[in-house]
C-alpha positions as CSV (number, residue, x, y, z in Angstrom):
1,M,106.9,172.9,97.1
2,D,106.1,174.3,100.1
3,R,104.4,177.8,99.1
4,R,102.2,176.1,96.3
5,D,98.9,177.6,98.3
6,E,100.3,181.1,97.9
7,V,100.0,180.9,94.1
8,I,96.7,179.2,94.3
9,R,95.4,182.4,96.7
10,Y,97.1,184.8,94.2
11,V,94.9,183.0,91.2
12,Q,91.8,183.2,93.3
13,E,92.7,187.1,94.4
14,K,93.3,188.2,90.8
15,Y,90.3,186.2,88.9
16,G,87.6,186.1,91.9
17,S,87.3,183.5,94.2
18,D,83.4,182.4,92.4
19,N,85.7,181.7,89.4
20,V,88.4,179.8,90.6
21,C,88.4,176.8,92.4
22,Q,90.4,173.3,93.3
23,I,89.1,170.0,91.9
24,I,87.9,167.1,93.6
25,T,89.4,163.6,93.4
26,F,87.9,160.3,94.1
27,G,88.9,157.7,96.5
28,S,88.8,154.1,95.3
29,M,87.8,151.0,97.4
30,L,90.9,149.0,96.1
31,A,91.7,145.3,97.3
32,K,93.5,145.8,100.5
33,G,91.5,148.8,101.7
34,V,88.0,147.3,100.9
35,L,88.9,144.3,103.3
36,R,90.0,146.5,106.0
37,D,86.9,148.5,106.2
38,V,84.4,145.8,105.9
39,G,86.4,143.7,108.3
40,R,85.9,147.2,110.7
41,V,82.3,147.0,110.0
42,M,82.0,143.3,110.5
43,D,83.7,143.9,114.2
44,M,86.4,141.4,113.4
45,A,89.8,141.8,115.2
46,Y,92.3,144.2,113.5
47,G,94.6,141.6,113.9
48,E,93.0,139.2,112.0
49,V,91.6,141.3,109.1
50,D,95.3,142.5,109.0
51,R,96.8,139.2,108.2
52,I,94.2,138.6,105.5
53,A,94.8,142.1,103.8
54,K,98.4,141.3,104.2
55,L,98.1,138.2,102.2
56,V,97.0,140.5,98.9
57,P,100.0,141.2,96.7
58,N,101.4,144.3,96.4
59,E,100.6,144.7,92.6
60,L,99.5,148.0,91.3
61,K,95.7,147.5,90.4
62,I,95.4,144.1,91.7
63,T,91.8,143.1,92.4
64,L,90.3,140.5,95.1
65,D,89.8,138.1,92.2
66,D,93.4,138.6,90.9
67,A,94.3,138.1,94.6
68,L,92.3,135.1,94.8
69,R,94.2,133.4,92.0
70,K,97.7,134.3,92.5
71,E,97.7,133.6,96.4
72,P,96.7,130.1,97.7
73,R,96.9,131.0,101.3
74,L,94.0,133.9,100.5
75,K,91.7,131.2,99.0
76,E,92.4,128.4,101.8
77,A,91.4,130.9,104.5
78,A,88.3,131.8,102.8
79,A,87.5,128.2,102.6
80,R,88.7,127.2,106.1
81,E,86.7,130.1,108.2
82,P,83.2,131.1,107.4
83,K,84.0,134.6,108.3
84,I,86.5,135.1,106.3
85,Q,84.6,134.0,103.3
86,K,81.9,136.4,104.2
87,L,84.4,139.3,104.5
88,M,85.9,138.3,101.0
89,D,82.2,138.1,99.3
90,T,81.4,141.3,100.9
91,A,84.2,143.1,99.9
92,R,83.6,142.2,96.5
93,H,81.1,143.5,95.9
94,L,82.2,146.8,97.1
95,E,85.2,146.7,95.5
96,G,85.8,149.3,93.2
97,N,83.0,151.8,94.5
98,I,84.1,155.5,95.5
99,R,85.3,155.9,98.8
100,H,85.8,159.3,99.8
101,A,86.2,162.6,98.0
102,G,89.7,164.5,98.3
103,T,91.2,167.7,96.7
104,H,93.7,167.4,94.2
105,A,97.0,168.4,95.0
106,A,97.8,170.9,92.0
107,G,94.7,170.9,89.9
108,V,93.0,174.1,89.6
109,V,89.8,175.4,87.5
110,I,89.8,179.0,86.2
111,A,86.2,180.1,84.5
112,P,85.3,183.1,82.8
113,S,82.4,184.0,85.2
114,K,80.8,182.3,88.1
115,L,81.6,178.4,88.5
116,T,78.2,177.5,89.6
117,N,77.2,178.6,85.9
118,F,79.2,175.9,84.4
119,L,79.3,173.2,87.0
120,P,78.2,172.0,90.7
121,L,80.5,172.6,93.8
122,Y,80.9,170.5,96.8
123,K,82.4,171.9,100.3
124,S,85.1,169.8,101.5
125,T,85.2,168.0,105.1
126,G,88.9,169.1,105.9
127,S,89.6,171.8,108.2
128,G,89.1,174.8,106.1
129,G,86.4,173.3,104.4
130,E,87.1,175.0,100.9
131,L,84.8,174.8,97.7
132,V,86.1,172.2,94.9
133,T,84.5,171.0,91.9
134,Q,82.3,168.2,92.1
135,F,83.4,166.8,88.5
136,D,86.9,165.4,88.4
137,M,89.6,166.8,86.4
138,K,88.7,164.6,83.0
139,D,85.3,165.7,83.1
140,V,86.1,169.8,84.0
141,E,88.2,169.6,81.0
142,G,85.3,167.8,79.2
143,L,83.3,170.6,79.8
144,G,85.7,173.0,78.1
145,L,87.0,175.2,81.5
146,L,90.6,176.1,81.7
147,K,92.3,173.6,84.1
148,M,95.8,174.3,85.4
149,D,98.2,172.5,87.3
150,F,100.5,174.5,90.1
151,L,103.5,172.1,90.3
152,G,105.2,172.7,93.6
153,L,109.1,171.8,92.5
154,K,111.2,170.8,95.0
155,T,114.1,172.1,93.3
156,L,113.0,175.5,93.9
157,T,112.9,175.4,97.7
158,V,116.1,173.2,98.0
159,L,117.8,176.4,96.3
160,D,115.8,178.8,98.6
161,R,116.8,176.8,101.7
162,A,120.6,176.7,100.4
163,V,120.5,180.2,99.6
164,K,119.3,181.2,103.0
165,L,121.7,179.2,104.8
166,I,124.7,181.2,102.3
167,H,123.3,184.3,103.7
168,G,123.4,182.9,107.5
169,L,127.2,182.8,107.0
170,G,127.1,186.4,106.1
171,E,127.7,185.9,102.3
172,E,125.8,187.3,99.6
173,I,124.6,185.4,96.7
174,D,121.9,185.9,94.0
175,L,120.8,183.3,91.9
176,E,119.4,185.4,89.1
177,T,122.9,187.2,88.4
178,L,125.0,184.3,88.3
179,A,127.7,184.4,85.6
180,L,126.7,181.4,83.3
181,D,130.5,181.0,82.7
182,D,131.7,179.7,86.3
183,A,134.5,176.9,85.4
184,K,133.7,175.2,88.7
185,T,130.3,174.5,87.8
186,Y,131.0,173.0,84.6
187,Q,133.8,170.8,86.2
188,L,131.1,169.4,88.5
189,L,128.9,168.8,85.5
190,S,131.6,167.0,83.5
191,S,132.3,164.7,86.6
192,G,128.9,163.2,86.4
193,R,128.7,164.0,90.1
194,T,125.4,165.5,89.7
195,T,123.1,163.7,93.0
196,G,120.7,166.7,93.9
197,I,121.2,168.4,90.3
198,F,117.9,169.1,88.5
199,Q,117.2,167.1,85.6
200,L,120.6,165.7,85.6
201,E,121.0,162.6,88.3
202,S,119.7,159.8,86.2
203,R,122.3,157.4,85.3
204,G,122.1,157.7,81.4
205,I,122.2,161.6,81.8
206,R,125.2,161.5,84.0
207,E,127.2,159.4,81.6
208,Y,126.5,161.5,78.6
209,L,127.7,164.4,80.5
210,R,131.1,162.8,80.9
211,K,131.2,162.1,77.5
212,L,129.8,165.7,76.6
213,A,132.0,167.3,79.1
214,P,129.9,170.8,78.9
215,S,131.9,174.2,79.0
216,A,129.0,176.5,78.2
217,F,125.5,177.2,78.7
218,E,124.2,176.4,75.4
219,D,125.7,172.7,76.0
220,L,123.6,172.4,79.4
221,I,120.1,173.5,77.2
222,A,121.1,171.3,74.6
223,M,121.5,168.2,76.7
224,V,118.5,168.9,78.8
225,A,116.7,169.0,75.4
226,L,118.2,165.9,74.0
227,Y,118.1,163.5,76.9
228,R,114.8,162.1,75.5
229,P,114.1,158.7,74.1
230,G,113.8,159.9,70.3
231,P,117.0,161.7,70.1
232,L,118.8,159.2,71.8
233,N,117.6,156.1,69.4
234,S,118.0,158.0,66.6
235,G,121.8,159.2,67.4
236,M,121.4,162.5,67.6
237,V,123.2,162.6,70.9
238,D,126.0,160.6,70.0
239,T,126.3,163.5,67.0
240,F,126.1,166.4,69.0
241,I,129.1,164.8,71.5
242,N,131.0,164.2,68.5
243,R,131.2,167.4,67.0
244,K,131.5,169.0,70.3
245,Q,134.7,167.2,71.1
246,G,136.2,167.7,67.3
247,R,135.5,164.2,66.6
248,E,133.0,164.7,63.5
249,E,133.0,167.4,61.1
250,I,130.4,170.4,61.9
251,N,128.0,171.0,59.1
252,C,125.7,174.0,59.2
253,Y,124.5,173.5,55.5
254,F,124.3,177.4,54.3
255,D,126.3,180.2,55.5
256,E,122.8,181.8,56.3
257,L,122.3,178.7,59.0
258,K,125.2,179.3,60.8
259,P,124.6,181.8,63.2
260,I,121.3,179.4,63.9
261,L,123.3,175.9,64.5
262,E,126.7,177.3,65.8
263,S,125.7,176.9,68.8
264,T,124.2,173.2,68.6
265,Y,127.1,172.1,66.2
266,G,125.2,171.7,63.4
267,V,122.9,169.4,64.8
268,M,118.9,170.7,64.8
269,V,117.9,170.3,68.5
270,Y,115.0,172.9,68.5
271,Q,112.0,173.8,67.4
272,E,112.6,177.2,67.3
273,Q,115.7,176.7,65.2
274,V,113.5,175.1,62.5
275,M,111.6,178.2,62.5
276,Q,114.4,180.3,62.2
277,I,115.6,178.1,59.4
278,S,112.7,178.4,57.3
279,A,112.8,182.3,57.9
280,A,116.3,182.9,57.0
281,L,116.7,180.3,53.9
282,S,112.7,180.3,52.2
283,G,111.8,183.6,53.5
284,F,108.8,182.6,55.9
285,S,107.3,185.0,58.3
286,L,107.2,183.8,61.7
287,G,103.7,183.0,61.7
288,R,104.0,180.9,58.5
289,A,107.4,179.4,60.3
290,D,104.8,178.8,63.7
291,V,102.4,176.9,60.7
292,L,105.4,174.6,60.2
293,R,106.2,174.0,63.9
294,K,103.1,172.7,64.6
295,A,102.8,170.6,61.5
296,M,106.0,169.0,62.6
297,G,104.5,168.5,66.2
298,K,101.3,166.5,64.6
299,K,104.0,164.5,62.6
300,S,101.1,164.6,59.5
301,P,102.4,163.4,56.2
302,E,100.0,165.5,54.1
303,L,100.9,168.3,56.4
304,M,104.7,167.7,56.1
305,A,104.4,167.4,52.1
306,E,102.8,170.7,51.8
307,Q,105.3,172.5,54.2
308,K,107.8,170.8,51.8
309,R,106.8,172.4,48.8
310,D,106.7,175.7,50.5
311,F,109.8,175.6,52.2
312,V,111.9,174.3,48.9
313,D,110.4,176.8,46.3
314,G,110.9,179.7,48.7
315,A,114.6,179.0,49.1
316,V,115.2,178.1,45.5
317,D,113.6,181.6,44.5
318,R,116.3,182.6,46.9
319,K,118.8,181.2,44.7
320,K,119.5,178.3,46.7
321,D,120.6,174.8,44.7
322,R,117.2,172.6,44.9
323,K,119.2,169.3,45.9
324,K,120.8,170.6,48.6
325,V,117.7,172.7,49.8
326,E,115.9,168.9,49.6
327,H,118.7,167.1,51.3
328,L,118.0,169.9,54.4
329,W,114.6,169.2,54.0
330,D,115.2,165.8,54.7
331,Q,117.3,166.4,57.8
332,I,114.3,168.7,59.1
333,Q,111.4,165.9,58.5
334,Q,113.9,163.3,60.2
335,F,114.1,165.8,63.2
336,A,110.6,166.4,63.2
337,G,109.6,164.0,65.8
338,Y,112.5,164.9,68.0
339,G,112.1,168.6,67.9
340,F,112.2,170.3,71.6
341,N,111.0,173.8,72.7
342,K,114.2,175.3,73.6
343,S,112.4,178.3,76.0
344,H,111.5,175.2,78.1
345,S,114.7,173.6,77.9
346,A,116.4,176.8,78.8
347,A,114.4,177.2,81.8
348,Y,115.3,173.6,83.0
349,A,118.8,174.3,82.3
350,L,119.0,177.3,84.3
351,I,117.8,175.6,87.5
352,A,119.9,172.8,86.8
353,Y,123.1,175.4,86.5
354,Q,122.3,177.2,89.5
355,T,121.8,173.8,91.8
356,A,125.0,172.9,90.3
357,Y,126.9,176.0,90.9
358,L,125.5,175.9,94.5
359,K,127.0,172.2,94.8
360,A,130.4,173.3,93.5
361,H,130.7,176.4,95.7
362,Y,128.7,175.7,98.6
363,P,128.6,172.1,99.3
364,R,127.5,171.9,102.6
365,E,125.0,174.6,102.5
366,F,123.6,172.5,99.3
367,M,123.6,169.3,100.9
368,A,122.0,170.4,104.1
369,A,118.6,172.2,102.1
370,L,118.4,168.8,100.4
371,L,118.6,166.7,103.2
372,T,116.1,169.0,104.6
373,C,113.8,168.7,101.5
374,D,114.2,164.5,101.4
375,R,114.0,164.1,104.8
376,D,110.4,162.6,104.5
377,N,112.1,159.7,102.1
378,A,114.4,157.6,103.8
379,D,115.7,156.0,100.5
380,K,116.7,159.5,99.2
381,V,118.0,160.6,102.5
382,I,120.8,157.4,102.7
383,K,121.7,158.3,98.9
384,D,122.1,162.1,100.1
385,I,124.1,160.9,103.1
386,A,126.2,158.6,101.2
387,E,126.5,161.6,98.7
388,C,127.8,163.6,101.3
389,R,130.5,160.9,102.9
390,E,131.9,160.9,98.5
391,M,132.5,164.6,99.3
392,G,134.1,164.3,102.5
393,I,131.2,166.2,104.7
394,F,130.6,164.6,107.9
395,V,127.0,164.4,108.8
396,Q,126.5,164.7,112.7
397,P,123.5,163.1,114.5
398,P,120.7,165.1,115.9
399,D,121.4,166.9,119.3
400,L,118.9,168.7,121.6
401,N,121.2,171.3,122.2
402,A,122.9,171.8,119.0
403,S,119.9,170.7,116.0
404,E,117.7,173.2,114.8
405,K,114.3,172.0,113.1
406,D,116.3,171.5,110.0
407,F,119.5,170.3,108.7
408,T,121.9,172.9,109.3
409,V,125.7,173.6,108.6
410,E,128.0,173.3,111.5
411,G,131.5,174.0,110.7
412,T,132.5,171.7,108.1
413,S,129.9,169.3,108.6
414,I,126.5,168.9,108.7
415,R,123.9,169.1,111.5
416,F,121.3,166.5,111.5
417,G,117.5,168.3,112.5
418,L,115.2,167.5,114.8
419,A,112.0,167.9,112.5
420,A,113.5,164.6,110.7
421,I,112.9,162.3,113.6
422,K,110.0,160.3,113.2
423,N,107.4,161.2,116.1
424,V,108.7,164.2,117.0
425,G,106.0,166.8,115.7
426,E,107.0,170.5,114.2
427,G,105.0,171.8,117.5
428,M,107.6,169.9,119.6
429,V,110.5,170.8,118.2
430,D,109.5,174.5,118.4
431,A,109.1,174.4,122.0
432,I,112.6,172.6,122.3
433,L,114.0,175.4,120.3
434,E,112.2,178.1,122.2
435,S,112.9,176.6,125.7
436,R,116.6,176.2,124.5
437,S,116.8,179.9,123.4
438,A,115.1,181.2,126.5
439,D,117.0,179.3,129.0
440,G,120.6,177.8,127.2
441,P,121.5,174.3,126.8
442,F,119.8,171.4,128.6
443,G,122.1,170.1,131.4
444,S,120.0,166.6,132.0
445,L,117.0,164.8,131.2
446,V,115.2,166.4,134.1
447,E,116.1,170.0,133.0
448,F,115.2,169.1,129.4
449,C,111.6,167.2,130.7
450,R,111.5,170.3,133.1
451,S,112.0,173.3,130.6
452,V,110.1,171.9,127.5
453,D,106.5,173.1,127.4
454,H,104.3,170.1,129.0
455,K,101.5,170.4,126.2
456,Q,104.1,169.5,123.6
457,L,105.9,166.9,125.6
458,N,105.0,163.2,125.2
459,R,106.8,160.3,125.9
460,R,106.7,158.6,122.5
461,A,108.4,161.9,121.0
462,V,111.0,162.0,123.8
463,E,112.0,158.3,123.5
464,S,111.9,159.2,119.7
465,L,114.6,161.3,120.2
466,I,116.6,159.5,122.9
467,K,116.4,156.7,120.5
468,A,118.1,159.2,117.6
469,G,121.1,159.9,119.7
470,A,119.7,163.5,120.4
471,A,119.7,163.2,124.0
472,D,123.4,161.8,124.3
473,S,124.7,165.4,125.1
474,L,122.6,165.0,128.5
475,N,125.2,162.8,130.2
476,V,122.9,159.8,129.9
477,G,123.2,156.3,128.1
478,R,120.2,155.8,125.8
479,A,119.1,152.8,127.5
480,Q,119.6,154.3,131.2
481,A,117.4,157.4,129.7
482,V,114.6,155.5,128.5
483,A,114.4,153.0,131.3
484,A,114.2,156.6,133.5
485,L,112.1,158.5,131.1
486,E,108.5,157.4,132.6
487,A,109.6,158.3,136.5
488,V,111.2,161.4,135.2
489,M,108.2,162.6,133.4
490,E,106.3,161.8,136.6
491,A,108.1,163.4,138.6
492,T,108.3,166.8,136.5
493,A,104.5,167.0,136.3
494,R,103.8,166.7,140.0
495,E,106.4,169.3,140.6
496,R,104.2,171.5,137.9
497,K,101.3,170.8,139.7
498,S,102.4,171.6,142.7
499,V,104.0,174.9,141.6
500,A,100.5,175.7,139.9
501,A,98.8,175.1,143.4
502,G,101.5,177.3,145.3
503,Q,103.1,174.4,147.3
504,G,106.6,175.1,145.5
505,S,108.6,172.0,144.9
506,L,107.7,168.9,146.0
507,F,111.4,168.3,147.0
508,S,112.0,171.2,148.9
509,G,114.7,171.6,151.1
510,E,118.1,173.5,150.5
511,D,119.1,171.3,147.3
512,D,116.7,171.0,144.5
513,S,116.5,167.0,144.9
514,L,114.7,166.7,141.4
515,A,117.9,167.9,139.7
516,A,119.7,164.9,141.3
517,F,116.9,162.5,140.3
518,P,118.2,159.0,140.6
519,L,118.5,157.1,137.2
520,P,118.3,153.3,137.2
521,D,121.7,151.4,136.6
522,V,121.1,149.3,133.5
523,P,123.7,148.2,130.9
524,E,123.8,150.1,127.6
525,W,122.4,148.9,124.4
526,A,124.4,146.2,122.1
527,D,125.8,148.2,118.8
528,K,123.0,146.1,117.0
529,D,120.2,147.3,119.6
530,R,121.5,150.9,119.4
531,L,121.6,151.0,115.2
532,G,118.4,149.5,115.4
533,F,116.6,152.2,117.4
534,E,118.3,154.6,115.1
535,R,117.0,153.3,112.2
536,D,113.2,153.1,113.6
537,V,112.6,156.7,114.4
538,L,115.1,158.0,111.5
539,G,114.9,155.4,108.5
540,F,118.5,154.9,108.2
541,Y,121.8,154.5,110.4
542,V,123.5,157.4,111.7
543,S,126.2,156.7,114.1
544,G,127.0,153.8,112.5
545,H,126.4,151.1,110.2
546,P,125.6,147.0,110.7
547,L,128.1,146.7,107.4
548,S,130.7,148.4,109.1
549,D,132.3,145.5,110.9
550,F,132.5,143.6,107.3
551,E,134.1,146.5,105.6
552,S,137.3,144.5,105.1
553,V,135.3,141.7,103.9
554,I,133.2,143.5,101.6
555,R,136.0,145.4,100.2
556,R,137.9,142.1,99.2
557,F,134.8,139.9,98.4
558,T,132.2,142.5,96.3
559,N,132.4,144.1,93.2
560,M,129.5,146.2,93.5
561,D,127.5,148.3,95.5
562,S,124.0,150.3,95.1
563,R,125.9,153.3,94.2
564,K,127.7,152.0,91.5
565,L,124.7,149.5,90.5
566,G,122.8,152.5,89.4
567,E,125.2,153.8,87.0
568,I,126.1,150.5,85.1
569,E,125.4,150.4,81.4
570,S,125.3,147.0,80.6
571,S,124.1,143.7,82.1
572,R,127.1,142.0,84.2
573,K,127.9,139.7,87.0
574,V,127.8,141.3,90.8
575,R,128.4,140.6,94.3
576,M,127.2,142.7,96.6
577,A,126.1,142.6,100.6
578,G,123.6,144.5,102.4
579,L,120.7,144.4,104.4
580,I,117.3,142.9,103.6
581,R,114.8,146.0,104.1
582,S,111.8,144.6,102.6
583,C,111.1,141.0,100.7
584,K,107.8,140.1,98.9
585,A,107.2,136.5,98.2
586,R,104.5,135.9,95.6
587,T,103.2,133.0,93.7
588,T,104.0,132.4,90.0
589,R,100.9,131.0,87.7
590,A,102.7,127.6,87.8
591,G,102.2,127.7,91.6
592,K,105.9,128.3,92.5
593,R,107.0,130.7,95.0
594,M,109.4,133.9,94.0
595,A,110.1,136.8,95.8
596,T,111.4,140.8,95.0
597,L,113.5,142.1,97.5
598,L,114.7,145.8,98.5
599,V,118.2,145.3,99.7
600,E,120.3,148.5,101.7
601,D,123.9,148.9,101.7
602,Q,125.5,152.1,103.1
603,D,124.8,153.9,99.6
604,G,121.5,153.2,99.1
605,T,119.1,150.8,98.4
606,A,118.8,147.8,95.5
607,D,116.1,146.1,93.8
608,M,116.7,142.5,93.2
609,T,114.3,139.5,92.5
610,M,114.6,135.7,93.6
611,F,113.1,133.0,90.6
612,P,111.4,130.0,92.0
613,Q,114.7,127.8,91.6
614,V,116.7,130.3,93.4
615,F,113.7,130.4,96.3
616,E,113.0,127.3,97.0
617,Q,117.0,127.0,97.8
618,Y,117.5,130.0,99.9
619,Y,114.1,131.2,101.4
620,Q,115.4,130.3,104.9
621,V,117.7,133.0,104.5
622,L,115.0,135.6,103.9
623,D,113.8,136.3,107.6
624,T,117.0,137.3,108.5
625,E,118.2,141.0,110.2
626,E,121.9,140.1,109.6
627,P,124.2,141.4,106.5
628,V,124.2,139.0,103.6
629,F,126.2,138.2,100.6
630,I,124.5,138.3,97.3
631,E,125.7,136.6,94.0
632,G,123.6,137.6,91.0
633,N,123.3,139.4,87.3
634,A,122.5,142.7,87.0
635,E,120.1,143.2,84.3
636,V,119.7,146.8,82.5
637,S,116.4,147.9,81.0
638,D,114.4,150.9,80.2
639,D,112.8,150.5,83.7
640,G,115.9,150.5,85.6
641,I,118.4,148.1,86.9
642,Q,117.5,144.7,88.7
643,V,119.5,142.3,90.2
644,L,118.5,138.4,89.1
645,I,119.6,136.7,92.6
646,Q,121.4,133.6,91.9
647,S,122.6,132.8,95.5
648,I,122.2,134.4,98.8
649,G,123.5,133.7,102.3
650,L,125.0,135.4,106.0
651,L,127.7,137.7,105.3
652,S,129.2,136.0,108.7
653,E,128.9,132.5,107.2
654,W,129.8,133.4,103.9
655,K,133.2,135.1,104.9
656,K,134.0,131.9,107.0
657,N,133.3,129.6,104.3
658,N,135.5,131.7,101.8
659,T,138.8,132.7,103.8
660,K,141.3,130.6,102.7
661,R,144.2,131.5,105.5
662,L,144.5,133.8,108.5
663,V,147.9,135.9,108.1
664,L,150.0,137.1,110.8
665,Q,152.8,139.7,110.6
666,I,154.7,139.5,113.7
667,H,158.3,140.9,114.7
668,P,159.6,138.5,117.2
669,E,163.1,140.6,118.1
670,E,160.2,143.3,119.1
671,Q,157.2,141.4,120.4
672,G,159.3,139.1,122.4
673,F,158.5,135.3,123.2
674,S,155.5,136.3,125.7
675,C,153.8,138.0,122.6
676,L,154.1,134.8,120.7
677,S,153.3,132.7,123.5
678,A,150.0,134.9,123.8
679,V,149.4,134.5,119.9
680,R,149.7,130.7,120.2
681,D,147.0,130.7,123.4
682,C,144.5,132.7,121.3
683,L,144.9,130.5,117.9
684,A,143.9,127.7,120.2
685,R,140.8,129.1,122.0
686,Y,139.1,129.2,117.8
687,P,139.5,126.0,116.7
688,G,137.8,125.7,113.2
689,D,139.3,124.4,110.1
690,C,141.1,127.7,108.5
691,P,145.1,127.3,108.0
692,V,147.5,130.1,109.8
693,S,150.6,131.6,108.1
694,L,153.1,133.5,110.1
695,F,155.3,135.8,108.4
696,L,158.2,136.5,110.9
697,H,160.2,139.9,110.3
698,F,163.9,139.8,111.2
699,D,166.2,142.7,110.5
700,D,167.9,140.6,107.8
701,R,165.3,138.2,106.6
702,E,161.3,137.3,106.6
703,V,160.2,133.9,107.2
704,E,157.1,132.5,106.0
705,I,155.6,129.6,108.5
706,S,152.5,127.8,107.7
707,V,151.4,126.2,111.3
708,G,148.0,124.7,109.9
709,S,148.9,121.4,111.0
710,S,149.3,122.6,114.4
711,F,146.4,125.3,114.4
712,V,143.4,125.8,112.3
713,V,141.0,128.3,113.2
714,E,137.4,129.7,113.1
715,P,138.1,133.0,111.0
716,T,135.8,135.1,113.3
717,D,135.6,138.8,113.9
718,E,136.4,138.3,117.7
719,L,139.8,136.1,116.8
720,S,140.7,138.9,114.4
721,A,140.3,141.6,117.5
722,E,142.0,139.7,120.2
723,L,145.0,139.1,117.6
724,G,144.8,142.7,116.6
725,S,145.2,143.5,120.4
726,L,148.2,141.6,120.5
727,V,150.5,142.1,117.5
728,G,148.3,145.1,115.9
729,A,145.6,145.2,114.2
730,E,147.0,146.0,110.8
731,A,149.3,142.9,110.9
732,V,146.2,140.6,110.9
733,Y,143.8,139.9,108.0
734,F,142.2,136.9,106.3
735,E,142.8,136.2,102.9
C-alpha cells in the first residue's frame, strides 16, 4: 500500500508520460460541508455553524431537505433565527454542486498515443502539479480508453515489514520459496485464529475453516473460491467439507475426471475444471472450452442449450452413457452461476498462506507489522492488541528511549511505535531518533528538549508524547512534565539563542544549572485522567483500561464481549460491559427519538441500537463516560451483527444493585482477634443493604455465620480493597 506511486511511475515511463496519467475525481458540496462553506462566506461564527452542521444526521447521501424532515431542531433553529434561515436557503441552492477537483487514488488511463488526442487534461493544484484527466473515470471508460486500477494491498506491506523485522533478528526467510505443507500453519488456520490473515478474517469464514480443517494448499484455494454467497447458499461448501471429512461419498462421475476433480473432492469449484472436463470428456479444444466458460459467465439459456448439445454429443461419440453425461451437464449448469477463476483464487490463497505462516512461526514480528499498518485506525489497533493479548504477547507503551518509528519487537514483547501517536509528525520522530542515535538515551525532559532539533520540536507534539507515556522513562511524572513543559521549552530556546550569539549558557557557572531545572511539585493525574489522555493521543488505552477495575464483575455477570460477538452465528440474548464511544441520536418518521451507539470494551467495538421505547427510559445514561452494563438481543444478518439494547446502566450501579451478598473467608486462629475487630470496624464504615457472610476456617471445621442482621454494607470497590488488605484479596468477593 506504500509503493503504489512507484508502479504508476513505471507505467508512465514504459508507455510514455504523454500517454499515461491519473484520473480526476470531483468533490461535491454535501449537506454538512455546504453548510460550513456557506457559513464561512457569510462570516458566521465557526461555533454557531458547527452547531447547525452537527444537527444534520450522520447518514450516507443525506440531503438538507431530508435533514429538515428528520431533525426537528434544525427546522426550529431556521424558523427562530433569520440568519440561519438564510444559511439554510443558500446552502440548499448550492448543495450537490462540484466543490473541488482531486486525483483518483488508484485510477490510471493508458492511451495508444498522446492523451490530448482523446480528452482534455487538467493540472492539479497540489504540490506536484501533476496532470490528470478532465473527465472522470466513467467518461474515460465511455471514450473506450483503457482504465486500470492499481490497488495498494495492505497485506503485502504487512508481509514486507514482517520479513524485514525477521531479517533484523539475523534470520533468513524467503516467502517465495515457502514449503506449502507446513503443519503449524494449517493448525493455525484450522483453529480459526485468523485475525490479520488475508481474506480469512471474517466471522463466517473462520467458522468454515474450523469445520474444514484444511491440510493442503488446494483446500485453501478452494475455501477462498467457495466463500461467496452463491456457493454458500447452494450448499456446495457443506458438501465440500463433508467430503473432505469423509462424511459423504466422493463422486467424480467418470474415471477420466478423477485427476480433474480429486483435489476438490468431486465438487466443481473452478471455471478451469469445467474447461478441463469438456476437453477430457467431450473432446473440446481449449479454445472451444473457453467458449463454454464464457457462456457460463453470461448465464444465457440459449447459449447454454447450444453448449449442452455439443457437450453431450461429443461425450456420446466417445462411448459415454448419454444419461450419465446429461446428469453431469445438469451439475455443470447448476454450477454455472458459482464458478470461480482458480488462478485468481490461488493467488489470494498464496498470500493468505504466507500471512498465516508468519503468524504461526513469527507471531511477534507479524503482529508488530500488522499494528504498524493499522496504526491510523484505532478500531483495528484495539482488535490487534486484543489478539496480541490472546496470543500471550505484551504490547509495551511508547518510550522516547526505546521506541522506533514503527512497532518493533523487543524481547518477547512488542514496543509501541512513536509515529502512532497523534500530533507527532514523522519529521519529529526522525529528529528524536537521530538525536538519540547521536547522543544516547535522554536523561530528563530538559535534556530531551535540548537535544532534539528545535525546528521539529513543538509543544503540542511533546505534550502528546508525555500523555502517551513516552516520557515516563525521563524520571518525571506525566502531570509534572506537562506542567513544566512550557517553562522548559522557553529556557532551552533562550539557551540556544544565547549559544548562537556566542554568549554561552545563560545559566553560567560551574554547574549546568539548566540540567537541574526545577520542576513544579504537582500531584500525579488520577488513573481515569491518565487513561483518558492516553486514549486522546493514541485512540485507545495502553497502560490500563477503565474496565480493569470491574474485571471480576464482568467475568461473573456478562456472557459476551466484542470479540465473541463478532463470531456468533445466530441471534441470542447478550449481557455486555463497555464504554460508550459514540452516540448518534435521531428522530424517527413518527417523531420519536432513537439512537445508535458504538460501545468499546478491551477486545474491540460493537454496534448497538436503542429503539424509541428503550431510549425514552434510558437516554439519561448516554452522556456518561463511565463503564456501562448492557442487556439486549444480538441480531445476526448479512450486514453484520447488531445489538438491540433492552436496558443500559452504569456498571458501578449495576454491580451494586445486583450483588446478593459479601463473602469473607477468615482463618481466626491465624489472623487473631485484632484482625476480626478491624474487619468489624471496616464493615461499619460502609453501611448499605447488602448482607455479609463470614466463613470461619478452623483446623477441624468450617463455620458459616451470617451477620446480615448486624451489618449490611454498600458493595463498593473501596470496601473490597480495604477488606482485602486485612484478610487477603482472594478471601473477599461479592456474589
